[in-house]
C-alpha positions, -999 to 999 in steps of 0.1 A, spaced: -239 -516 -108 -245 -527 -142 -218 -548 -161 -234 -554 -196 -211 -531 -213 -182 -524 -194 -153 -541 -204 -128 -530 -177 -125 -514 -144 -95 -492 -134 -88 -475 -99 -53 -457 -99 -42 -450 -63 -18 -422 -55 -6 -424 -22 16 -392 -6 27 -375 24 7 -346 31 25 -338 63 56 -326 50 60 -299 76 54 -303 114 36 -269 113 12 -286 86 -19 -299 108 -51 -318 92 -72 -290 96 -46 -269 77 -46 -292 48 -81 -296 51 -83 -256 44 -58 -256 17 -80 -290 -1 -109 -266 3 -133 -293 21 -171 -284 13 -163 -268 -17 -141 -287 -38 -144 -321 -16 -174 -335 4 -167 -357 35 -182 -389 32 -196 -399 69 -199 -438 74 -231 -429 97 -251 -410 65 -238 -438 37 -257 -465 57 -286 -446 61 -313 -465 42 -340 -443 42 -351 -430 4 -324 -451 -15 -350 -469 -32 -356 -435 -52 -322 -436 -65 -307 -468 -83 -271 -454 -80 -277 -446 -39 -294 -480 -36 -264 -499 -52 -237 -477 -31 -258 -488 1 -257 -527 -7 -221 -523 -18 -215 -502 17 -231 -525 36 -215 -561 23 -182 -543 30 -189 -535 64 -200 -571 73 -169 -584 55 -145 -566 77 -132 -565 108 -142 -536 130 -111 -523 135 -105 -528 93 -138 -506 89 -122 -479 110 -93 -476 88 -110 -475 56 -141 -461 63 -137 -440 96 -168 -463 108 -164 -455 145 -158 -418 138 -126 -412 158 -106 -401 128 -82 -425 119 -91 -419 83 -111 -391 64 -128 -400 35 -138 -377 6 -155 -373 -26 -147 -346 -55 -177 -323 -61 -177 -327 -99 -193 -350 -124 -195 -365 -157 -158 -366 -158 -137 -379 -188 -97 -394 -183 -82 -394 -215 -47 -408 -224 -31 -398 -256 -4 -421 -271 10 -420 -309 -19 -403 -322 -44 -429 -304 -64 -419 -277 -82 -438 -251 -110 -422 -234 -122 -436 -198 -154 -426 -178 -144 -413 -144 -172 -425 -122 -158 -405 -89 -121 -396 -73 -121 -403 -40 -93 -390 -10 -85 -407 21 -66 -386 44 -54 -404 73 -45 -384 104 -12 -406 103 1 -377 79 -4 -396 46 -32 -397 20 -44 -416 -11 -63 -400 -37 -85 -426 -56 -90 -423 -94 -126 -448 -103 -126 -451 -141 -142 -477 -165 -130 -483 -200 -166 -488 -222 -153 -485 -262 -182 -485 -285 -162 -507 -310 -159 -543 -303 -126 -539 -318 -112 -517 -293 -123 -543 -262 -87 -554 -263 -64 -570 -238 -35 -546 -251 -59 -517 -246 -60 -526 -208 -25 -529 -210 -20 -491 -225 -43 -478 -200 -26 -491 -175 12 -483 -182 5 -449 -196 -26 -435 -173 -8 -442 -142 24 -424 -146 28 -390 -124 63 -384 -135 91 -398 -160 109 -430 -147 137 -416 -168 144 -387 -188 149 -390 -226 149 -357 -258 117 -370 -271 86 -393 -271 86 -416 -241 82 -452 -244 64 -454 -211 49 -423 -208 19 -412 -224 19 -382 -254 -3 -362 -228 -31 -373 -199 -63 -348 -197 -95 -351 -171 -122 -325 -178 -156 -323 -161 -186 -309 -170 -183 -271 -177 -151 -271 -166 -119 -261 -181 -99 -294 -193 -66 -299 -171 -37 -315 -189 -3 -332 -183 19 -326 -214 43 -351 -216 56 -352 -252 60 -312 -247 78 -318 -218 102 -342 -232 112 -324 -263 120 -294 -237 142 -313 -222 168 -298 -237 161 -262 -228 156 -269 -195 189 -285 -192 206 -256 -208 193 -234 -180 161 -221 -195 133 -224 -169 103 -226 -190 122 -251 -208 98 -279 -188 80 -287 -156 104 -314 -145 118 -322 -110 125 -352 -92 95 -355 -75 71 -339 -97 38 -347 -98 14 -346 -130 -11 -315 -136 -44 -336 -131 -32 -345 -98 -24 -310 -84 -51 -293 -98 -78 -315 -88 -66 -316 -52 -68 -285 -43 -94 -270 -71 -71 -256 -93 -67 -224 -62 -32 -228 -54 -5 -254 -74 6 -284 -52 34 -290 -56 66 -313 -42 95 -290 -53 110 -272 -26 125 -245 -52 91 -237 -60 77 -234 -22 103 -213 -13 96 -191 -42 58 -190 -47 48 -202 -16 34 -231 -24 23 -264 -7 45 -292 -5 32 -332 -9 56 -357 -11 46 -392 -38 52 -427 -15 53 -449 -45 80 -443 -77 69 -423 -110 36 -447 -107 2 -448 -93 -9 -484 -79 -32 -499 -103 -65 -524 -96 -83 -535 -129 -109 -557 -135 -111 -572 -170 -144 -591 -184 -133 -612 -214 -152 -639 -218 -122 -657 -243 -94 -653 -220 -116 -664 -189 -120 -697 -208 -84 -700 -217 -76 -696 -182 -98 -722 -167 -91 -756 -147 -60 -774 -137 -53 -800 -159 -34 -833 -157 -4 -817 -172 -3 -788 -154 -21 -752 -145 -37 -741 -178 -18 -707 -180 15 -720 -172 12 -750 -197 28 -727 -228 57 -710 -203 81 -733 -224 71 -723 -259 98 -707 -282 95 -689 -313 122 -699 -339 144 -666 -331 146 -676 -295 125 -651 -280 95 -658 -258 61 -658 -280 41 -628 -264 8 -642 -282 14 -673 -252 -16 -673 -225 14 -673 -204 30 -641 -216 -3 -619 -220 -13 -629 -184 20 -621 -170 21 -586 -189 -15 -582 -175 -2 -582 -138 30 -565 -144 12 -540 -164 36 -542 -196 29 -535 -233 59 -555 -241 72 -587 -223 102 -579 -205 107 -613 -187 128 -633 -210 134 -665 -188 110 -688 -187 120 -703 -157 115 -671 -139 85 -665 -157 72 -698 -142 79 -690 -109 68 -654 -109 32 -663 -120 29 -690 -98 37 -666 -66 13 -637 -78 -21 -652 -90 -44 -665 -69 -64 -693 -80 -90 -701 -60 -119 -696 -82 -98 -707 -116 -126 -734 -126 -151 -705 -132 -126 -687 -153 -122 -661 -126 -84 -653 -116 -66 -629 -97 -32 -613 -97 -12 -588 -80 23 -572 -78 41 -546 -55 23 -520 -84 -11 -538 -92 -39 -558 -84 -58 -571 -114 -86 -598 -120 -106 -615 -153 -137 -633 -153 -160 -639 -179 -183 -609 -177 -213 -631 -161 -200 -630 -129 -215 -598 -111 -207 -608 -74 -168 -613 -84 -169 -580 -99 -183 -562 -73 -167 -576 -48 -135 -569 -64 -148 -531 -64 -158 -528 -31 -136 -549 -7 -107 -559 -26 -98 -524 -37 -108 -510 -3 -81 -539 8 -55 -527 -15 -62 -494 -2 -56 -500 33 -25 -521 27 -10 -491 3 -18 -469 34 3 -493 54 34 -493 29 27 -460 29 29 -450 64 59 -475 72 81 -455 47 72 -422 60 81 -432 96 111 -447 82 122 -416 71 115 -399 98 138 -423 116 163 -415 97 159 -379 97 161 -380 137 197 -404 132 211 -381 110 203 -349 133 228 -366 160 262 -343 168 295 -360 158 303 -360 196 278 -385 200 259 -361 225 224 -366 223 202 -335 237 170 -335 254 155 -322 223 164 -353 202 157 -375 229 120 -362 231 121 -366 193 124 -401 196 97 -408 223 74 -386 201 85 -413 171 79 -442 191 41 -431 204 34 -424 171 48 -458 156 27 -477 188 -3 -458 177 -3 -461 140 5 -501 147 -27 -501 165 -48 -481 140 -36 -492 105 -10 -520 107 -32 -547 110 -26 -580 104 -58 -596 99 -88 -575 87 -115 -601 78 -125 -636 90 -136 -644 53 -108 -669 40 -105 -659 3 -98 -623 22 -71 -637 45 -54 -651 17 -57 -620 -5 -46 -600 18 -16 -619 32 -9 -618 -7 -8 -582 -10 12 -575 21 40 -599 12 38 -581 -28 40 -549 -12 67 -559 13 51 -548 45 64 -576 66 99 -564 55 92 -526 58 80 -534 96 108 -557 105 133 -527 91 116 -498 109 115 -521 143 152 -527 136 155 -486 134 130 -482 164 149 -505 183 185 -485 178 170 -457 184 156 -469 220 190 -482 227 205 -450 218 179 -431 236 183 -458 268 222 -450 265 214 -414 264 195 -417 295 216 -435 314 243 -411 306 224 -375 319 214 -394 346 249 -402 357 257 -365 351 228 -354 371 239 -376 402 274 -361 398 263 -328 398 241 -331 428 270 -351 445 294 -319 432 269 -295 451 265 -316 482 302 -319 483 301 -280 481 279 -275 507 293 -299 532 328 -279 526 313 -249 536 296 -261 565 328 -274 575 341 -239 571 316 -223 591 315 -249 619 355 -240 622 355 -203 617 325 -194 643 340 -215 672 374 -197 666 357 -163 664 341 -168 696 373 -176 713 391 -147 702 366 -124 709 369 -108 748 336 -93 759 307 -114 764 282 -97 746 300 -105 714 308 -142 722 272 -146 724 265 -124 689 289 -150 676 273 -177 687 237 -168 674 254 -165 641 268 -199 645 241 -217 650 217 -194 620 246 -206 594 241 -241 606 205 -242 600 210 -224 567 234 -251 557 214 -278 565 182 -264 548 199 -260 517 214 -296 519 181 -310 529 168 -290 493 198 -301 471 209 -335 486 196 -361 456 177 -382 477 158 -393 439 176 -398 410 162 -382 381 149 -403 351 
């Protein structure tokens, strides 16, 4: 790919749960997405076909990148990233629209990004990730600034309000729009909604499109081609029969950003005798006591943590966070990577093409997989909590609830083998970056928490099984005792009947009935006696 003009690449990742109802199957979800019409599946065996790629520079470049990625990742990782084995752990789709633009409007300024493509990874486990691949390539040199990159990342990633205000929101764009060739502009008017908050509070349903789990309109319309709005508002579903999705993050999309800035790259170079380059100025103070936002450490902090204004006002904490979040393996080249729980960024000098390509292919894919892991863990935690909440106050667990626990355990084991991979590459830098990503996304902590919840459910299941087994044994024992009593009564009644019978014919008849009764009782006892305990 050509990197001569592009100042920054921005990949927004929107993870969500599509299986919000048990009856929603993968096939049903694909019908809603209009696969074939709205989306095209990217099949791995087709992507890796080399014939005729030389005639199309874009296809040839994609083939090279796919080859590099396949060699970079392990077999299990390739299955989870590309569905390389065709088993359907993930299905990869690309939107059937071209020449798209992504506009972000804030304070009378519009930042326009080119849409390279929009992809969708749908995971069998019940989650999906929508991927916006964008690039910022302004014509004016004065617009190629770190400040504009921060604005794009801060405002362009918002899918809902983090908090409500009856005016322009400081953390949201005035509006975000997406448009493709020959199609109508899809627009989310955050400013208009904010101004109508008061009407909404007063009970006017037309006051604003605002709900706890609202997802901006461009995402909704792109997902299903604008034919059927997809929302996470249960009231809308009941009233209009709309399909539900549930965001796996907060009000923001995850951001992957690569910036090619020679001046910034030069500043970041090297580890001198006085310490790490971007930490040398960490204690610089203004006369009024505020942290200096123009220092290298502050600018790098704002880029990594996606801020337009420095929020960390403690220098010791800023130093600690930068040390933990910045990957410095290639710092002498002027290339650094930084990551948090909602961002993964890279800075280089604009000349190191291999590092840009590696970031946009291998490292972004790494971030997508880690984000899928976090999302599926949160989904499983929700399911475990739902099962726990279903238990009655009498602490009596039904067979149906035990089956739900067993189903969740089986699902967890399957997801562990398919998605929750501890190692996805043998490359040293890949291992290090992957571990940093998983740490920043709290993967290990979430896994430990889920393991604790699953162990608790397993203990409850074992206790309930033991109780049900004891109850079954007691029931069988009661049956056996009752049948024994019946046999005893028969054994007592029949001889007495024969004694008090005067004629021989009646005596023989009574004796026959006595033996028949004994045989019937024996058969019943043999059938119901608990030779084996039920599990």
